[in-house]
N, C-alpha and C positions, 0 to 999 in steps of 0.2 A: 890361470893362463887360458886364453881363448884357443879354440881349435883352429887349425888351418882352414882357410876358405874352401879348399878343394874337397874336404870331407863333406861339406854341405852341397856341393855342386851336383846337379843331376847327371848321372852317368849317361843318360840319353843325350845330353848336350855335348858330351865329349866323344862319344862313340862315332858320330859321323866324321869327326876330325881324325880319328884313328884310321878310318876307311880312306879318307881323302889323302892322308899322308902315305898310306900303302899304295893307293892307285896311282899317285904321282910317279911312283917308282915301278910301275907295271906289276904290282902285286894286286891281290884280289880281296874283296870283302869276305869271301869264304876262308881265306887264309887268316884274316883278322879274327873271324869267328872261331876258327880252329885253335888259335892262340888263347882266346878267352876261355874256350871249353877246357883246354888243357890246364890252364892255370887255376880256374875256379871250380871246375866240375859241373858247370851249367851245361845243359843241352840246348838245342835250338829253341824249344818251347820255353824253357826257363829263362834264357837270355831275352827272348821276345817279351815275356811277362815283365821283366825288370825294366825294359825299355818303355813298354806301354804304361807302366805305373810311374815312370819318371822318378825312380828312387835315386837317392843321393849315393855317393861313393861309399859312405859308411854303411848304409843299408845293403848296397850291392855286395860288398864283401862279407858283411855279417850273415847274409842269407845264402851265400855261396855254398853249394853242397859240400865241397871239400877242396881245400887248397892242395894243389899237387905236391906230394912229398918231395919232388925234385926241384921245387921252387927255390930251395936253398942253394941250388947249383947256379942260380942266376947271379952273375958277378959283373962288376963294371961301374962306370960312372954315367949317371943320368941327372940332368939339371944341376950339375956341379956336386952331386953327392955320390959316394960309393954305396950302391944299393945294399951290399952285404953289411954295411956299418950303420944303417938307419935303425935307430932304437925304437921308434914308434911303430908298432906292428901294422897298423892300418896304412900309415904312410909308406912303409916298406912294400906292402902288397900293391899299392897304387903305383909305386915306382918300378916294381917288378913288371907290371903290365906295360908301363911306359917303355921300359928297356926292351921288352920283347917286341913291341911294335916298332921301335927304333931299329932293332936288328933286322926285322922284316923289310923295312924301308931301305936298309943298307944292302939288301940283296943276299943275306945269309940264307942257307938252305933250311927248310923246315925241320929236318932232323936235328940240326944244330940248335935252332931256336928252341925246340921242344926238349932239348937236353936228352936226346936218345942215344 
């Protein structure tokens, strides 16, 4: 069985779309970055390195310092799938990020998005 195409997509090609989605709803790039840092454990330099190297999603998550232990608290539907029921670990991580960005664009407070 072949891998989903998104696994091989460059994270750097999707990152600007996350920012654009957030900014359309009067949210900021720094909030998008904060979500990424929270979920993956990257810091600004680590994220920038991944963007500069144009790594794919598979590498982006494989090299992430540490997935946030509270990521399992992310629930809901994204792209027609319940994130908590996605069986493929990598796809689940990608959808976690999608869900968090979606919540940001919908105006949720950062404390709720970051499951504090």
